[in-house]
NUDO-852822 format. One record per residue (C-alpha): residue number from 0; x, y, z. Coordinates in steps of 0.05 Angstrom, whole numbers. Layout:
# NUDO-852822
NUM  X  Y  Z
...
***
This chain:
# NUDO-852822
0  4  0  -2
1  48  50  -27
2  30  114  -43
3  79  167  -82
4  62  233  -78
5  99  291  -115
6  113  344  -69
7  124  400  -125
8  49  391  -135
9  31  417  -65
10  18  490  -72
11  64  537  -34
12  37  582  18
13  69  654  33
14  78  683  93
15  25  731  115
16  72  784  152
17  111  781  88
18  60  796  44
19  29  862  88
20  99  889  84
21  96  874  15
22  26  903  7
23  35  967  47
24  103  984  5
25  60  975  -59
26  2  1027  -30
27  63  1073  -18
28  79  1071  -93
29  12  1075  -115
30  4  1135  -79
31  66  1166  -114
32  35  1138  -186
33  -37  1130  -175
34  -44  1115  -252
35  4  1061  -260
36  -39  1002  -281
37  16  951  -269
38  26  967  -187
39  -60  961  -186
40  -47  889  -211
41  4  877  -163
42  -34  894  -107
43  -93  858  -128
44  -51  797  -134
45  -12  809  -61
46  -91  814  -35
47  -112  748  -67
48  -49  718  -36
49  -54  746  34
50  -121  716  29
51  -98  649  10
52  -51  658  64
53  -94  669  122
54  -138  620  100
55  -86  566  100
56  -64  593  171
57  -138  584  193
58  -135  510  169
59  -66  499  205
60  -83  527  266
61  -149  477  257
62  -106  415  239
63  -58  433  307
64  -116  412  347
65  -124  339  301
66  -52  314  298
67  -89  253  257
68  -117  296  203
69  -50  339  203
70  -12  278  187
71  -75  261  133
72  -55  320  99
73  14  319  101
74  20  249  72
75  -38  262  25
76  -81  212  45
77  -161  197  18
78  -209  160  60
79  -185  96  23
80  -115  108  47
81  -143  117  122
82  -190  57  123
83  -130  14  104
84  -85  47  162
85  -138  33  206
86  -153  -41  191
87  -77  -53  200
88  -77  -11  266
89  -137  -53  290
90  -104  -121  274
91  -41  -93  308
92  -83  -77  368
93  -109  -141  388
94  -112  -127  462
95  -155  -62  444
96  -109  -16  482
97  -124  44  431
98  -45  42  418
99  12  -5  396
100  80  -8  414
101  147  -15  380
102  144  -88  391
103  77  -102  367
104  90  -65  305
105  152  -103  289
106  122  -164  305
107  63  -143  259
108  109  -130  196
109  152  -189  214
110  219  -157  224
111  259  -166  284
112  279  -104  317
113  352  -89  320
114  399  -22  334
115  379  -1  257
116  307  -1  259
***
């Protein structure tokens, strides 16, 4: 159950503080050149990027409360991946403790533990 994810396909999210600084600079430049369409387009672009950055921060904050949800996003897992993972977890957690230890994991995957594993 291997899934290759191309990390370049994950969108880059800007830092909101940096965008705010850039937006302030552009607005100062627009005051000096109010008829410059290029500057106005840059301002609009920065506004959109700032909005996306704020939304991404909100999502990140929300995921901070849900470590499993964060892990799913980080590992690019979908619903079927989660079902597979939970099925394997249930098989490993045969005592129904709600967690597994390292020995249980290695026993499940059929590997002997050594100093390299």
